[in-house]
Backbone bond lengths (Angstrom), bond angles and torsions (degrees), N, CA, C in turn:
res aa  C-N    CA-C-N  psi(-1)  N-CA   C-N-CA  omega(-1)  CA-C   N-CA-C  phi
1 M - - - 1.464 - - 1.503 110.09 -
2 A 1.289 117.58 134.98 1.470 121.83 -178.96 1.484 112.12 -73.80
3 S 1.328 115.57 148.80 1.466 119.66 177.68 1.533 108.73 -79.84
4 R 1.302 117.62 168.17 1.465 120.82 177.60 1.495 111.78 -58.98
5 N 1.354 117.58 -40.23 1.458 119.15 177.53 1.497 113.08 -64.53
6 E 1.325 118.56 -36.32 1.467 120.84 177.42 1.525 110.38 -65.02
7 L 1.356 116.02 -41.55 1.448 118.77 175.46 1.537 112.88 -60.47
8 Q 1.307 115.15 -41.55 1.475 119.04 -179.27 1.515 108.23 -66.65
9 E 1.354 119.86 -37.59 1.457 121.59 -179.87 1.553 108.01 -67.58
10 D 1.286 119.09 -39.84 1.466 122.17 178.81 1.528 110.72 -63.56
11 A 1.352 117.42 -32.19 1.467 119.93 -177.27 1.541 110.68 -82.31
12 Q 1.310 119.74 -7.01 1.449 121.29 175.74 1.520 111.05 -68.38
13 P 1.331 117.37 157.00 1.488 118.01 179.44 1.524 106.68 -58.16
14 I 1.350 115.61 142.54 1.448 123.42 177.28 1.529 106.73 -125.96
15 D 1.327 115.11 179.45 1.440 116.11 176.59 1.511 109.73 -54.00
16 P 1.388 114.99 138.63 1.441 116.83 -179.09 1.530 111.70 -59.20
17 P 1.348 117.25 143.23 1.455 119.96 179.25 1.521 106.84 -68.33
18 P 1.342 114.87 158.60 1.498 120.15 177.14 1.537 108.00 -60.39
19 V 1.333 114.48 152.76 1.460 120.66 178.79 1.539 109.30 -51.46
20 G 1.305 115.48 135.93 1.469 120.03 178.83 1.530 114.01 91.35
21 L 1.299 117.43 -8.63 1.462 119.46 -176.75 1.566 112.04 -102.41
22 A 1.322 118.61 -14.89 1.446 119.02 -178.07 1.525 110.62 -92.96
23 D 1.292 114.39 166.95 1.454 122.93 173.37 1.509 114.46 58.41
24 R 1.344 117.56 41.97 1.460 123.06 174.22 1.544 107.72 -91.55
25 A 1.299 116.24 149.04 1.483 120.86 175.23 1.530 104.59 -86.83
26 I 1.353 114.13 114.19 1.483 118.32 -178.62 1.534 109.76 -123.29
27 L 1.342 114.11 131.40 1.462 122.31 175.15 1.531 106.69 -98.90
28 V 1.266 117.91 126.04 1.463 122.54 177.42 1.558 105.56 -111.21
29 V 1.320 114.21 126.63 1.490 123.34 -178.69 1.523 107.03 -116.50
30 E 1.318 114.48 106.51 1.477 121.63 -174.37 1.504 110.67 -153.82
31 D 1.338 115.42 129.03 1.486 117.89 -177.64 1.544 112.11 -89.90
32 H 1.313 120.34 -21.42 1.444 121.32 -177.77 1.502 112.41 -86.73
33 P 1.352 119.08 121.15 1.469 121.13 -174.28 1.478 114.69 -55.73
34 A 1.363 120.53 -41.96 1.450 120.01 -179.30 1.507 113.56 -66.98
35 H 1.360 117.54 -37.80 1.433 123.29 175.84 1.551 110.68 -64.46
36 R 1.317 115.28 -42.94 1.486 120.57 176.29 1.538 110.02 -57.23
37 Q 1.350 114.58 -50.22 1.470 119.05 -177.56 1.508 112.29 -60.53
38 M 1.349 116.82 -43.94 1.455 120.98 -179.09 1.516 111.52 -67.28
39 T 1.281 117.10 -42.40 1.469 120.54 -178.59 1.549 111.14 -66.16
40 Q 1.310 112.54 -41.32 1.499 116.00 177.64 1.481 112.08 -65.02
41 A 1.338 118.25 -39.39 1.486 123.25 -179.33 1.575 107.81 -63.49
42 V 1.272 119.12 -45.62 1.473 123.44 -178.54 1.544 109.88 -64.27
43 L 1.353 118.45 -49.31 1.431 120.19 -178.31 1.533 113.32 -67.09
44 T 1.347 115.23 -37.35 1.442 120.49 178.15 1.534 110.84 -64.34
45 A 1.351 115.68 -41.99 1.481 123.62 178.06 1.520 108.57 -58.55
46 L 1.308 117.41 -33.67 1.483 120.49 -179.57 1.542 113.05 -85.52
47 G 1.320 116.00 2.73 1.438 120.61 172.12 1.531 116.97 90.87
48 H 1.292 115.74 20.93 1.492 119.76 -177.09 1.519 112.86 -95.01
49 Q 1.327 115.97 159.62 1.457 124.27 173.08 1.566 104.67 -93.19
50 V 1.328 113.85 113.66 1.460 118.95 -172.80 1.526 110.96 -112.85
51 T 1.377 113.55 130.16 1.438 120.96 172.77 1.513 106.21 -114.08
52 M 1.386 117.07 133.89 1.464 120.22 -175.26 1.532 107.61 -113.74
53 V 1.350 116.71 137.25 1.446 121.89 170.43 1.549 106.49 -135.71
54 E 1.358 116.36 161.91 1.461 120.82 -169.59 1.491 115.50 -104.64
55 D 1.345 119.10 -5.43 1.463 118.62 179.71 1.561 110.96 -159.41
56 G 1.323 114.74 171.33 1.441 119.39 -177.46 1.538 113.42 -62.99
57 L 1.328 119.51 -37.59 1.460 118.85 -179.82 1.532 110.30 -65.87
58 A 1.283 118.69 -38.95 1.489 120.79 175.26 1.494 111.21 -66.73
59 A 1.341 118.61 -32.02 1.447 122.31 177.21 1.530 111.08 -65.63
60 V 1.302 116.66 -44.75 1.463 122.28 178.52 1.530 109.96 -59.59
61 E 1.319 116.67 -46.22 1.442 123.09 178.04 1.535 111.51 -60.79
62 A 1.352 116.32 -47.64 1.479 120.19 -179.82 1.539 111.29 -62.64
63 A 1.348 114.83 -42.56 1.448 119.41 -176.28 1.580 111.34 -72.02
64 S 1.264 116.81 -20.40 1.480 119.45 176.01 1.505 111.54 -84.63
65 A 1.346 116.45 -18.29 1.472 120.39 -177.50 1.527 114.73 -98.85
66 A 1.330 116.62 -24.88 1.458 119.91 -177.55 1.480 111.88 -142.23
67 A 1.334 116.05 157.47 1.483 123.71 179.44 1.483 109.02 -88.11
68 F 1.315 118.26 121.64 1.481 125.69 174.29 1.503 108.63 -114.10
69 D 1.337 115.55 139.81 1.465 119.56 175.83 1.511 110.97 -76.16
70 V 1.361 114.91 -36.56 1.436 124.85 -176.22 1.494 110.56 -138.02
71 I 1.328 116.62 138.94 1.481 122.72 171.46 1.518 106.41 -118.89
72 V 1.350 115.23 124.78 1.487 120.64 176.85 1.509 105.87 -103.72
73 M 1.344 117.47 113.37 1.456 122.58 -166.88 1.498 113.72 -118.91
74 D 1.346 117.41 120.08 1.460 121.98 168.12 1.486 108.35 -68.83
75 R 1.336 117.37 155.85 1.500 118.43 -179.33 1.508 111.42 -95.80
76 N 1.328 117.74 -36.64 1.487 122.19 -171.94 1.459 110.66 -104.60
77 M 1.333 118.95 101.68 1.476 123.20 179.59 1.508 108.85 -141.58
78 P 1.355 114.23 157.35 1.476 116.80 175.11 1.502 112.17 -69.59
79 R 1.296 117.32 163.42 1.486 127.32 177.37 1.513 112.65 67.73
80 C 1.329 118.93 -45.92 1.474 120.76 -177.24 1.506 106.97 -160.74
81 G 1.298 116.76 116.91 1.476 122.05 179.53 1.536 112.37 -74.15
82 G 1.274 116.12 169.98 1.424 123.97 -176.88 1.527 114.69 -61.12
83 D 1.340 116.97 -44.86 1.447 121.21 -178.41 1.543 109.07 -61.89
84 E 1.305 118.10 -45.20 1.471 120.62 -179.16 1.506 110.08 -67.04
85 A 1.351 118.04 -39.28 1.468 120.37 177.21 1.531 112.11 -63.39
86 V 1.319 118.40 -40.16 1.455 121.36 177.76 1.508 110.67 -60.97
87 R 1.275 115.89 -44.94 1.501 119.81 -179.80 1.546 109.30 -61.56
88 A 1.345 118.01 -41.00 1.422 121.21 -178.30 1.533 110.47 -68.65
89 I 1.340 116.53 -41.29 1.503 120.09 -178.74 1.508 109.09 -65.31
90 R 1.363 117.31 -41.37 1.512 119.63 -178.96 1.511 111.13 -68.02
91 A 1.361 116.77 -29.62 1.478 121.04 -174.60 1.559 112.52 -83.69
92 Q 1.281 117.76 -18.69 1.464 120.55 -175.17 1.540 109.23 -88.07
93 P 1.306 116.34 158.93 1.454 120.14 178.54 1.548 113.76 -85.84
94 G 1.313 117.18 17.01 1.459 121.23 -174.05 1.550 113.93 -69.54
95 P 1.317 115.66 169.70 1.499 120.73 -175.30 1.517 114.53 -70.12
96 S 1.360 118.42 -11.68 1.487 119.31 179.25 1.499 111.22 -110.89
97 R 1.339 118.09 18.01 1.428 122.05 -178.68 1.535 113.71 -55.87
98 H 1.368 116.79 -32.48 1.439 122.73 -176.16 1.515 114.44 -109.60
99 A 1.354 113.34 16.39 1.476 117.78 178.11 1.540 109.65 -62.50
100 I 1.277 116.81 156.66 1.481 121.05 171.95 1.490 106.05 -75.79
101 I 1.317 116.43 125.86 1.465 119.97 -178.96 1.523 108.48 -114.81
102 I 1.320 112.55 123.55 1.462 122.33 -176.13 1.522 109.96 -109.34
103 C 1.328 116.90 124.73 1.469 120.71 175.36 1.519 108.04 -75.55
104 H 1.331 116.41 122.53 1.491 122.07 178.84 1.523 105.72 -120.56
105 S 1.330 115.92 98.60 1.423 118.97 -172.76 1.529 110.18 -161.89
106 T 1.345 114.02 158.95 1.466 119.04 171.10 1.521 109.35 -84.90
107 D 1.347 116.23 -15.51 1.476 122.43 177.33 1.501 106.76 -106.15
108 L 1.371 114.86 86.09 1.478 118.93 -176.88 1.528 110.94 -71.03
109 P 1.335 116.04 146.38 1.457 120.42 -177.34 1.527 113.60 -72.86
110 A 1.269 116.61 151.37 1.487 123.26 175.44 1.494 108.40 -136.32
111 G 1.329 117.89 162.78 1.477 121.99 176.58 1.495 112.22 59.60
112 D 1.329 115.59 -137.34 1.468 120.21 -179.23 1.494 114.76 -58.78
113 A 1.329 118.45 -34.08 1.448 121.43 178.98 1.526 111.63 -65.31
114 A 1.290 119.22 -33.21 1.497 121.77 -179.71 1.520 108.93 -65.15
115 A 1.312 119.04 -33.71 1.486 121.61 179.56 1.483 113.30 -64.74
116 L 1.365 117.90 -20.79 1.445 120.68 179.86 1.538 113.99 -68.12
117 Y 1.315 116.95 -29.04 1.460 123.05 -173.83 1.456 113.34 -103.20
118 D 1.332 114.60 147.87 1.470 121.06 176.99 1.484 112.83 -80.55
119 D 1.326 119.16 -27.51 1.422 124.60 178.33 1.538 111.33 -162.12
120 V 1.322 117.55 172.73 1.466 120.23 179.16 1.499 111.84 -128.65
121 L 1.307 114.95 149.40 1.487 122.34 178.89 1.548 106.40 -138.48
122 E 1.300 115.48 109.34 1.471 120.95 179.79 1.555 108.16 -71.83
123 K 1.318 112.41 147.86 1.486 120.57 173.86 1.519 108.69 -82.62
124 P 1.274 118.24 148.12 1.479 127.55 -9.21 1.523 111.56 -79.34
125 A 1.312 115.66 156.59 1.462 121.53 -179.75 1.511 108.94 -93.35
126 T 1.311 115.33 131.90 1.483 120.77 175.09 1.503 108.67 -114.13
127 V 1.327 117.61 162.29 1.437 121.87 -179.42 1.522 112.05 -55.62
128 P 1.343 119.93 -49.77 1.471 117.87 -179.98 1.512 115.22 -62.77
129 V 1.331 116.32 -35.25 1.475 120.15 -179.59 1.529 109.32 -70.93
130 V 1.332 119.29 -43.38 1.437 121.92 179.02 1.521 111.20 -66.66
131 R 1.270 114.98 -41.15 1.463 118.49 179.11 1.576 109.71 -61.23
132 A 1.330 115.80 -44.21 1.466 117.95 178.38 1.543 112.62 -62.32
133 L 1.334 115.20 -40.20 1.465 120.28 177.54 1.516 110.45 -60.87
134 L 1.317 118.21 -47.38 1.455 121.21 -177.08 1.521 109.44 -67.07
135 E 1.323 117.51 -34.06 1.494 119.03 175.58 1.534 109.31 -63.65
136 R 1.358 118.41 -38.47 1.478 120.19 179.29 1.515 110.97 -64.79
137 V 1.284 119.80 -34.04 1.476 120.98 -176.42 1.540 110.34 -97.64
138 R 1.315 119.62 2.22 1.470 121.88 -176.38 1.457 112.57 -56.61
139 A 1.338 120.06 -43.03 1.463 121.49 -178.12 1.539 110.15 -57.11
140 R 1.292 118.12 -41.79 1.490 120.09 177.83 1.509 110.60 -69.34
141 L 1.307 118.78 -33.54 1.453 120.87 -178.45 1.518 109.84 -72.85
142 D 1.323 118.26 -36.47 1.446 122.12 -177.68 1.518 112.60 -74.57
143 V 1.296 118.05 -31.86 1.443 123.37 -173.75 1.552 112.07 -79.76
144 V 1.319 116.28 -43.19 1.434 117.02 -169.41 1.558 109.69 -136.06
145 P 1.359 115.93 128.10 1.449 119.12 174.00 1.533 112.93 -68.03
146 A 1.317 118.43 163.26 1.444 122.12 -178.27 1.498 114.32 -55.04
147 S 1.323 119.26 -28.69 1.437 120.74 -175.64 1.539 115.84 -90.29
148 A 1.340 114.86 5.13 1.490 119.27 -175.84 1.535 111.31 -82.46
149 P 1.289 118.66 165.03 1.475 122.49 -179.23 1.505 111.92 -61.00
150 A 1.359 114.33 150.71 1.429 122.28 -174.84 1.534 112.95 -64.34
151 A 1.316 117.31 -39.47 1.459 119.83 -178.87 1.540 112.41 -56.74
152 A 1.307 115.49 -39.63 1.461 118.10 179.89 1.530 112.70 -77.26
153 S 1.349 118.85 -37.25 1.402 120.01 -171.93 1.538 112.88 -86.03
154 R 1.290 119.13 -17.17 1.479 118.91 -174.20 1.535 111.40 -118.34
155 G 1.333 115.73 6.76 1.446 122.26 -177.39 1.405 114.94 -55.81
């Protein structure tokens, strides 16, 4: 776990992200306060618009109300876990149905659960690791907005 000073350092301005990687609408779904704070600091430092929620039910509500380019989802949360929330988000007609969903957990998915996610991000997240992940998914982000059809966005 990062110290408060490390979080503050991560939140300081860093090298600008490559063109097309900044200012994405990102929903972070995390029940642990320290993980929420760290993830928000990293994504904010990279220039993104970050919305934070604490569990899967809140994620489903947020994803049905607003369009997110990326959803960063913990798997183990009270009330509604990440896998269940992803299934619900993908099944609803909401504006984030086709967002890129990244599993952010120490308990990485396997088997059928792995197929739910577009990518994985192990905890803890650092600026270089998150930047590399977003660069990997950039082509999908640039081609199709969150509200576009699944065939085009997840191809």
